[in-house]
C-alpha positions, 0 to 999 in steps of 0.5 A: 790667525784671528780668522782661525780663532773665530772659525774655531769657536763656531766649530766648537759649537757645531761639534758639541751639538752633533757629537752627542755621545760625548757631551749630551749630559755635560756642561761645555767649557769653551777653551780659547786654545790656539793652534800654531801651524808649522808650514810644511808639506804633509808627510807620507801618511798625512798630517799630524796634531800634537799638544799637552793637557794641563789642569788649572794648576798647570799640572799635566792631566794623564789618560784623558780621552782625545777624539778627532772629529771632522769639522764638517759633520763631526764624524769620528776619525781617530782617538788617543789618550794622553800620556803620563806627562799629559802629551798627545800626538795624533798622526796620519790625518788626511787633508781636512778641517778637524776638531779635537774634543777632550774628555776627562771625568772630573773636568769640563769638556773642551775642544780645539779646531784646526786644519790640515792642508798643503801648507799646514800639516804639523799642528802644534797646539799650545798647552790646553787647560781644563777646568774642574767640573765641581758638579760632576765631581760631587756626583761620582768619582771615577778615574780614567785610564788607558785601555788595557788593549789598544788596537792600531793599524799595524799592532796590538798594544798591551798597556800594563803600567798600573794594571795590576798585572805586573805585581811580583812578576818578572817580564817573562811571566808578564808576556804570558799574560798578553793577548795572542801570546802563550808561554809554553810552561815546559820549555818556557818558549814564547808562542805568538798565536800558537807558533814559535819563532817570535823575536823580542824588542826592548825599547826598539832593540831587536832580539831573538829570544830562545828558551835560555835567553828568556831565562837569562834576560827577561827574568832579570827584568821586574815587570814593574819596570814595563809600561806596555807591550807592542805585538807586531804580527807583520813587520815592515822591511825596516825591521830585521828579517828575523822572526817568522811569527812576528815581533814583540816590542817591550817598552819600559817606563820613562822618567818625567821630572825636571832635574832628577826623577825616578821610581823604586819598586819591590815585589815578591811571591809565594806558593809554598803551601803547594810544594815543599821545594817552593820558597817563593821569589823576590825582586827589586829595581831602581830607575833614575833620570837626570836632565839638563839643557845639554845632557841627559843621564839615565840608568837602572838597577834590578835584582831578583831571586827565585826558588822553584820546581818543575814536576814531570810524569810521562811514558815512552813506548818502543815498538818493533820494526813493523811499528805495531808490536810493543816491546818496552814501555818506560814510565818516567817520573822527574822532579827538578828544583832550582835556585837562581838570582840575577842582577841587571843594570843600564847606564846611558847618556844623551848629549844634545849638541844642538836642537838637531843633533844628539850623540848617545852612549849606553851600556847595559848587562846582567849577571845571573847564577843558578843551581839545579838538582834533578831527580828522575826515576824510570820504570822499564816494563817489558812488553809494557807489563812486566817490570824489568829494571828501574833506571835512577838518574840524579843530576846537579848543575851550577852555572854563571852567566854574564852579558855586557853591551856597549852602544854608541849612537848618533842622530841628526835631524835635517828638517823637523817639519818634513821628517828628514833625518839620519841615525847611526848605531855601533855596538859591541856585545860579549857573552860568557857562560860557565857551567859545571854538572855531574850525572849519576846514573844507576840501574836497580833490579827488582830485588833492590840491587844497585848496579851498572853505574854511569858517572859523568861530569862536565865543564861547558864554557861558552863565549860569544863576541858580537860587533855590529853597526847600522845607518838609517836615513829618512828622506821626504820625496813629496808632500805625500811620500817618503823614502826610508833606507838603511844598511846593517852589518853584524859579525859574530864569533862563538867558542864552545869547548865542552869537556866530559869526564867519566868515572871508571873504577873510582878514577876520573878520566877524559871522555873523548867520545862526549867532549867537543870543541865547536867554533862558529862565525857568522857575518850578515850584510843587510840593506833595505828601502821602504817607500810610503805614501798617502792618496785619497782614502788610502795609505800605501807602504812597499818595502824590500830588504836584502840580507847576505849571510856568510857562516862557518861552523867548525867542530875541531874535535871531529874535524867537520866544517859546515860553510854557508853563503846565501843571499835572500830578499824579503819584500813587504807590502801594506795598504789601508783603505779608510772606507768611511768614518766607521770602517777601514780595511788593511792588507799586508804581506811580508816574508821573513827568516828564522835562523838557528840559534848558535847553540842549536848548531853545535853538535855537542851531546848533552846527556839526560840519562843512559836512554836519552840525550840531546844533540845540536845539528850543524846542518840546520838550515834557516826557515822562511815564512810568508805571511798575508793578513787582511784586517777590518776595524770598526769605529777604531775599537773592534778589529777582526783579521784573517791570517795565512802563513806558510813556513818551509824548513821549519825547525822543531825539536824531534824525538827519534830512536837511535835504532830499532835495536835499542831504546836510546832516544835522540832529541835534536832540532831538525828542519821538518818539511813545511807548516801551514797556518790559518787564523781569524782574530778578534779584539775589542775594548768595551766600557760596560759602565763607568766603573767596569771595562772589559778587554777581549781577545779571541782567535781561531786557528788551524795548524798543519805540519808535514814531514818525513821521518824514518821513511814515513810521511807524518802529517799533524794537523789540528784546529785550535782556539785562544781566548783572553778576557780582562775585567777591570773594576774601578772601586772607591778610594783609589782601589781597582780590582782585576779578574782575568782568564785565558784558554788555549785549546789542544793544538798541533805543534810540529810532530807533537800535540799539546793539550788544552790549558786554561787558568784564572787570575785576580788582583787588587791595586791601590794608589796613594800619596797623590798617585806617587805610590801604588800597591799591587796584590795578585793571585795567579791560577786561582783554581790551579788548573795550569799544566802542560800535557804533550803527546807524539807518535813517531816511527817506532816511538810513542811519547806522552808527558805531563808537566806541573810547575809553579803556577798558583802563587800570591804576588805583591809589589810596591812602587814609589815614584819621586820627582816632578813631571816637567821633563822629557824622559831618556831616549829609549836607545835601540842597540844594533846587536839585539837580534844576534844577542837573542840567538845566544842560549844562556840559561838562567 
């Protein structure tokens, strides 16, 4: 060990002389830090080094820059920043001699040397103490922080904690501000690189968010609870195969104090000057964590309320059987106003039986209630010119949603040095929705006479029960390789009993033609194996997942049963080549599945008005996507990637006329033939000065869709572009300023074309009380440019719509953290039913 210490001192001198970009203008502090070496064989992917950074008062130093250089020539290898508790971890280091150099404005710079070899692969550094640099502090006051966008080999990380982007937002709105992600304002569908089919993970829990799920789940979570968002475009075989466009992993904040710690947040927003029906929103949350040597208790409570609106204008044009002569034009005007509130909770416990074994329990859920009022007017023009009649439609709906999940989990570490471990989860989840609505539809003549009433009311109860379990095992094969394997089973039962009544001569009667009782059951058996190894400059990962799906959809009303039983294989592959210290290349491949939501399979008919309705499709098939991605990284900061994806049986909502003899339009999810997607992406983070940082994402894509409708082949293809830029400015007295903007050009989306959208946002934040409190203020959509515009041309039908929503809004939030920072946080517990839960459509 003494020889290692002497050697370390010489390495420090050599590294600081050669890494002049870090230390050329700063006095060096020689830190007599020792490295402890865990004698073990290097795991697949190389060795690792970890430690914690402290100041002279033994307090953690967060957000310090950690750079790993080769000892021989001091060339840069990897870089990370310390977490909020001062900890850092650098992984996938090939066998070599290294120097960790540590930089933090206001402190003297320091370094630690260590080796990664066959006998020393898990380096645990003793706490590293940094000394204040009084000279530098007198010259300039600059606060260091995590980069907003981090590019890693397999994902992009969006660090939103303390960024100001969370002010007054819920988590769904926060997703819309992330790179590569677009939140469709009309449907609130989440698009990744302009494509649907994304799956959501929360703290590692897999979920598949549909439009209604986003309203019910993510809207109940204040954005101030979020630490970062991970965007994974090509997941490996250990993930559920669901998610045709990728996975988004939302990481919540973690408590850090000894004994009890936590945080309290309150926020809101207002834009009432824009529309009389917008009275703003508010949210609040409380997060608590308490830990002893044997037990860790954690929990959270959150509540939110919102009142808002959505305006829509557009037209539908109906053509004759030749698809050339215009018969009718319907000009639509619609105003939807709604009020909603939600409450969510989480309560969990980790019981540490010993250093190797942990048993955990978790329960979480939410409740939400919403009322909607929808007024619509349609001008019906014969041959597109002469007003024939006006259709008036009014609809009111009230709904209540409940979700409750119970999870029991187990983890045992056989050997911490080699990474051998086993874990298991068991879940039970229940969903319930109670919805009631009334529809009042009339025709109005040009003379003002109201006639032909269509009066309906309905009750729409939905119940879903999910049971699931999984086991995962990691087994090291050699010093360079490991094997991961696991199994999963899920069992789902849904029961939807939609009952309609129609008012005839002032008497409500059962409407059997619209009522429907639908039951659906689904069982999935899955298993995977994933092999990873490292050799020379390469890191290789090969995986295979197999999933068997057995399902049965039973429409009791129509006595129709659709049974399916299919087994599919989902291979994945990735390889990375560290060409030299500045350049690396990686290639990845995966195959994934997109299963229909349970509600989309229900043949229930939802009436919009007498001319349009929506209906589920029990014959929907799953879609399959094959994806290949080649990426290049320069100096660990600038990343460029090329992507190709092919999807077969792509499900999208299609509008079609019931027949050419009438003007009734059916909206239904259908499997269109295929879709091809090509893209080039670029991301970078650049410090212009010590007070100005720019984070940039840009992408160029080409989407192509082909299908056949009414005997006609339809092709929809278009190039499109996305760009997001974030400017962060550090100001005196703990103030920061943010200015950001995003742009999405017109794109092809199934059978529709979505026109370009863009907006600019700004915000301020200030921390005080020794950074325990932070105030955030933001102004979204400064120039009020955000809106949705959609067009489509189908056989016998042309449509166009423009959507305005609550976008220009002033938000504010206040967060206060209490407790110390000397303890590990609660485990972010994954639950096994999240993929199944996400396919439940629950409207917020």
